[in-house]
C-alpha atoms as one frame of an Amber mdcrd trajectory, in Angstrom:
protein
  -8.817 -23.501  -5.300  -8.265 -23.798  -1.443 -11.135 -26.845  -0.671 -10.065
 -27.167   2.876 -10.569 -23.849   4.071 -13.780 -22.426   5.849 -15.644 -19.253
   3.894 -15.326 -17.740   7.096 -11.883 -17.210   6.861 -10.422 -14.496   4.514
  -6.627 -13.567   3.320  -4.409 -12.460   1.191  -1.777 -14.820   0.555   1.462
 -15.036  -1.189   3.713 -18.194  -1.551   7.027 -18.042  -2.702  10.630 -19.177
  -2.365  14.178 -17.730  -1.544  17.236 -18.988  -2.745  19.443 -20.577   0.391
  23.650 -20.654  -0.388  25.187 -22.229   2.347  29.568 -22.417   1.758  30.574
 -26.024   3.265  34.100 -25.753   5.048  35.261 -27.357   2.249  34.574 -24.457
  -0.201  31.581 -26.246  -2.000  28.196 -24.279  -1.985  25.414 -25.854  -1.409
  22.281 -23.898  -3.224  18.196 -24.951  -2.587  15.371 -23.000  -2.507  13.187
 -22.613   0.783   9.536 -22.133   0.099   7.545 -19.894   2.482   4.270 -18.301
   2.798   2.525 -15.222   4.150  -0.883 -14.200   5.158  -2.337 -11.377   5.508
  -6.100 -11.486   7.356  -8.527  -9.177   8.803  -8.967  -8.718  12.384 -12.595
 -10.774  12.322 -10.870 -13.516  10.449  -7.592 -13.676  13.117 -10.599 -13.711
  15.975 -12.525 -16.728  14.316  -8.844 -18.951  13.696  -8.474 -18.099  17.538
 -12.026 -18.707  19.057 -12.368 -21.812  17.356 -15.161 -23.160  15.179 -15.547
 -23.912  11.628 -12.544 -21.520  10.316  -9.974 -22.568  13.460  -7.076 -24.307
  12.519  -7.361 -27.451  14.140 -10.986 -27.822  12.010  -8.776 -27.266   9.059
  -6.387 -29.563   9.586  -9.400 -32.112  10.452 -10.425 -31.357   7.055  -7.620
 -31.708   5.076  -7.025 -35.194   6.803 -10.398 -36.208   6.100  -9.630 -35.513
   2.418  -6.446 -37.501   2.349  -8.115 -40.205   3.795 -10.935 -40.164   1.503
  -8.080 -40.041  -1.458  -5.686 -42.513  -0.355  -7.953 -45.196   1.366 -10.969
 -44.921  -1.133 -10.898 -48.587  -1.854 -10.827 -49.259   1.823 -13.726 -46.650
   2.970 -15.973 -46.911   0.395 -16.110 -50.599  -0.960
């Protein structure tokens, strides 16, 4: 569920992870997963994210921040 995303933004999203292997100079191998997301958007959605307004990235981040503040600071914000 994407609660912070604007209704004007349409995309296909794929979130996955890639295993990374690194060999240390002493021969030890380190392995870890690196998560990443790929988004495919149509031209109209791309333009709305670049033009500003409710679907732009800054607005998305502000909605996320407001949500976190409500969740973490609920007792201080809403007595």
